[in-house]
Each structure stands twice: as structure tokens, then as C-alpha cells.
C-alpha positions in Angstrom: 0.0 0.0 0.0 1.5 3.3 -1.1 0.4 6.7 0.3 -0.1 9.6 -2.1 -0.9 13.2 -1.2 -3.7 15.0 -2.9 -5.7 18.3 -2.4 -9.2 18.3 -0.9 -9.9 21.5 -2.9 -8.9 19.8 -6.1 -11.2 17.0 -5.3 -14.0 19.5 -4.6 -13.5 21.2 -8.0 -13.4 17.9 -9.9 -16.6 16.8 -8.2 -18.4 20.0 -8.9 -17.2 20.1 -12.5 -17.7 16.4 -13.1 -14.2 15.3 -13.9 -13.5 13.2 -10.8 -12.7 10.1 -13.0 -10.0 12.1 -14.9 -8.5 13.2 -11.5 -8.5 9.5 -10.4 -6.7 8.7 -13.7 -4.1 11.4 -12.8 -3.4 9.7 -9.5 -3.2 6.3 -11.2 -0.5 7.6 -13.5 1.3 9.1 -10.5 1.2 5.7 -8.8 2.4 3.7 -11.8 5.1 6.2 -12.8 7.0 7.1 -9.6 9.4 9.5 -11.3 6.4 11.5 -12.7 7.6 11.0 -16.3 6.4 8.8 -19.1 9.2 8.5 -21.6 8.5 8.6 -25.4 4.8 8.2 -24.6 3.4 9.1 -28.1 4.9 6.0 -29.6 3.8 3.8 -26.7 0.1 4.8 -26.4 -1.2 1.3 -27.2 1.2 -0.2 -24.6 0.3 2.3 -21.9 -3.4 1.8 -22.5 -3.1 -2.0 -22.1 -1.1 -1.5 -18.9 -3.8 0.8 -17.5 -6.6 -1.5 -18.7 -8.3 1.2 -20.8 -8.7 1.8 -24.6 -6.2 3.9 -26.5 -9.0 6.3 -27.4 -9.9 6.8 -23.7 -6.2 7.3 -22.9 -5.9 10.1 -25.5 -9.1 11.7 -24.2 -7.9 11.6 -20.5 -4.4 12.9 -21.4 -5.8 15.8 -23.4 -8.2 16.7 -20.6 -5.5 16.6 -17.9 -3.3 18.8 -20.2 -6.2 21.3 -20.3 -6.2 21.3 -16.5 -2.4 21.8 -16.4 -1.9 18.6 -14.3 0.3 17.1 -17.0 2.4 18.6 -19.8 4.7 17.7 -22.7 8.4 17.9 -22.2 10.3 17.0 -25.4 9.0 13.6 -26.3 8.0 12.7 -22.8 5.0 13.3 -20.6 5.5 15.2 -17.3 3.1 14.6 -14.5 3.0 17.8 -12.4 2.8 17.9 -8.7 -0.4 19.2 -7.1 1.9 21.9 -5.6 2.2 23.3 -9.1 -1.6 23.4 -9.4 -2.7 26.9 -8.6 -5.4 26.3 -6.0 -5.9 26.9 -2.3 -4.5 23.5 -1.2 -5.5 21.5 1.9 -3.6 18.2 1.6 -5.0 14.8 2.3 -3.7 11.3 1.8 -4.8 8.4 -0.3 -3.6 4.8 0.2 -3.3 3.0 -3.2 -2.0 -0.5 -4.1 -1.2 -2.2 -7.3 -4.5 -4.0 -7.7 -6.7 -0.9 -7.5 -8.7 0.0 -10.6 -9.6 3.4 -11.9 -13.1 3.1 -10.2 -11.4 2.1 -6.9 -9.2 5.3 -6.9 -12.3 7.3 -7.9 -14.0 5.9 -4.8 -11.0 6.8 -2.6 -11.3 10.4 -3.8 -15.0 10.4 -3.0 -14.2 9.0 0.4 -12.2 12.2 1.3 -15.3 14.3 0.9 -17.4 11.9 3.0 -14.7 11.9 5.6 -14.7 15.7 5.7 -18.5 15.8 6.1 -18.1 13.4 9.0 -15.5 15.6 10.6 -17.8 18.6 10.4 -20.6 16.6 12.0 -18.2 15.4 14.7 -17.2 18.9 15.5 -20.9 20.0 15.6 -21.7 17.1 18.0 -18.7 18.1 20.2 -20.1 21.6 20.4 -23.6 20.4 21.3 -22.1 18.2 24.1 -20.2 21.1 25.5 -23.3 23.3 25.3 -25.3 20.6 27.2 -22.5 20.4 29.8 -21.9 16.7 29.0 -18.4 15.6 30.2 -16.4 13.0 28.4 -15.7 9.8 30.4 -12.6 9.3 28.3 -10.4 11.6 26.3 -12.4 12.9 23.2 -9.7 11.6 20.8 -10.6 8.1 22.0 -14.3 8.4 21.2 -14.9 7.4 17.6 -17.7 9.2 15.8 -19.9 7.2 13.4 -22.1 9.6 11.4 -25.4 8.5 10.0 -25.3 9.2 6.2 -28.0 8.1 3.8 -27.4 7.1 0.2 -29.3 10.3 -0.8 -27.1 12.5 1.4 -23.9 11.0 0.0 -25.3 11.4 -3.6 -25.9 15.1 -3.0 -22.4 15.5 -1.4 -20.7 13.8 -4.3 -22.8 15.2 -7.1 -23.8 11.8 -8.4 -26.9 9.6 -8.7 -28.3 7.7 -5.7 -27.5 4.4 -7.5 -23.9 5.4 -8.0 -23.7 6.5 -4.4 -24.8 3.0 -3.4 -22.0 1.5 -5.6 -19.4 3.9 -4.2 -20.4 3.0 -0.6 -20.4 -0.7 -1.4 -16.9 -0.5 -3.0 -15.5 1.5 -0.1 -16.7 -1.2 2.2 -15.0 -3.8 0.0 -11.7 -1.8 0.0 -11.7 -1.7 3.8 -11.9 2.2 3.8 -15.2 2.3 5.7 -17.6 -0.1 7.4 -21.3 0.7 7.0 -23.9 -0.6 9.4 -27.6 -0.4 8.5 -29.9 1.0 11.1 -33.2 -0.6 12.0 -36.5 1.1 11.3 -38.1 2.7 14.4 -41.8 2.6 15.1 -43.2 6.1 15.6 -47.0 5.9 15.7 -50.1 4.0 14.6 -53.0 5.1 12.3 -50.8 7.6 10.5 -51.1 8.1 6.8 -50.0 11.8 6.2 -46.3 12.1 5.4 -46.2 15.5 3.7 -46.1 17.4 7.0 -42.9 15.7 8.1 -41.1 15.0 4.9 -38.6 17.8 5.4 -37.3 16.3 8.7 -34.1 14.2 8.8 -34.4 10.5 8.0 -36.9 8.7 5.9 -40.4 7.8 7.0 -42.8 5.2 5.5 -46.2 3.8 6.4 -46.9 0.0 6.7 -50.5 -1.0 7.5 -51.3 2.4 8.9 -48.2 2.5 11.2 -45.5 5.1 10.8 -41.9 4.1 10.8 -38.7 6.1 10.6 -35.2 5.0 9.4 -31.9 6.9 9.1 -28.9 6.3 6.9 -26.2 3.7 7.7 -23.8 4.3 10.5 -20.4 4.7 8.9 -17.2 3.7 10.7 -14.0 5.1 9.1 -11.4 2.4 9.2 -8.4 4.0 7.4 -8.8 7.5 8.8 -11.0 7.3 12.0 -13.1 10.4 12.9 -13.2 11.4 16.6 -15.0 13.8 18.8 -13.0 16.9 19.7 -12.6 18.6 23.1 -14.0 22.1 22.9 -12.5 24.8 25.1 -14.5 27.7 26.6 -12.5 30.1 24.4 -13.5 28.2 21.2 -17.1 28.0 22.3 -17.3 31.8 22.9 -15.6 32.4 19.5 -18.2 30.2 17.8 -21.1 32.1 19.5 -19.7 35.4 18.4 -19.4 34.1 14.8 -23.1 33.1 14.9 
């Protein structure tokens, strides 16, 4: 397993502009060519395409796109893979773990996982603030309390700018790769003789009626295995600063 640095801002841009797969291809190239140079690449396009398990036409398209984004460039007869440090964007670095067997879709899922992870960290911080506001004390150090957010397929789809079906596939693949572990939650009974859902459809979770009884279910609990998310200790100074910001 090899670690590779990337930029969370770059992932955000790729997701919003729908070129996350091309960004994943860039990281695949960086992994396969450690010296960041592909020598005499124009005469080796068929060979490179076979090595990457894609068609030659797709390889041409991906390389042209990455050139337009200034992530790669020609240098004499060679192809130079630029560092993200050279990509002019407000960078906040994050790490990917990639191994030789990972496909292009696997690396795409790893990039998506970084946005899910950041969403979880924001929720963990918000929960830490709520606990401080309630006066709840931690029985152990906060860094030892793992936070498992509840994220539905629909929420992940909106976050990643993809369809709900693809969101399901991404979550399933991240479980297979050992990046996360999702645990489905059981539906909870709310009330009987209830048929009107419009009045509560904007509330968190999903509600449904079976035989006149109202049930509620939330998204799967996600445990982050590679990069665990923990609750944070909030100081009084931080809490006052947050209140002033609001």
C-alpha cells in the first residue's frame, strides 16, 4: 500500500465540474510512474493503454483533458506529471492509500471518500459543540471516542454530485476496500394510524407507512477504518468564539 498526497480543494473542484474520474486517472498515473515522467509516450500509447486497462482512445481523451487542467504537460518527447503543488489552487492536503490492484473506479471511490470523511469531521465537531453546550463531560479523552455519522445514500449522492444508484455503488466499494464499514440501522416505530407524510417529509431521516403505522429510518452508520473520525474537546474560548461568529 502506497500513500499519495492530494488536495481536498482539487477533489471538490473535480466533483463540482464532473471530472473526478479524470482526476483519479491522474493519481493512477502518479502511482504507476513514480518518477512522474512517461518517456517517449506518443509511440507507446497502445502499450500504456493496455497497462492501464483502458482503450487507446480513452487514454488520448484523458491525457488531453489533464493537459487542459495543467496537471500534465509535454516535455520534449516525454509526458511530465505535475505535482499538485504546481496546481494553482488553495490547497489543503489529504492522503490516499493505493495499491497495485486498484482499478480506476477504486481510486475514484477513494477520492469520493475524502469528501465523505470531511463531512463526518464537520458533523463530529458540531456534535462536540452540542455536548459542550449541554454540559456533558467525556468519560474518556475525546480523541478516544470514535464518531460514526449517519449518512443516507441520498445524502452521499448530493455531497458527491452523483446519482443515488452510483452513491450506493461507491459506498459498497469503499466497504470492500476496507476504507469504511457501513452498518444499516433498524427502522423505528413512531405511531399507529398515521397516513399523512407531507407534514414531516422535510425532517431528517426517511419515513414510511406500513399497515397504517408510521416508521422512521436513518442512513447507515459509517465507521471510518483508514482515517478514523473522533469527537473533539471544545474549550470555553473556542465556544465563545463560535457564539460570536453566529
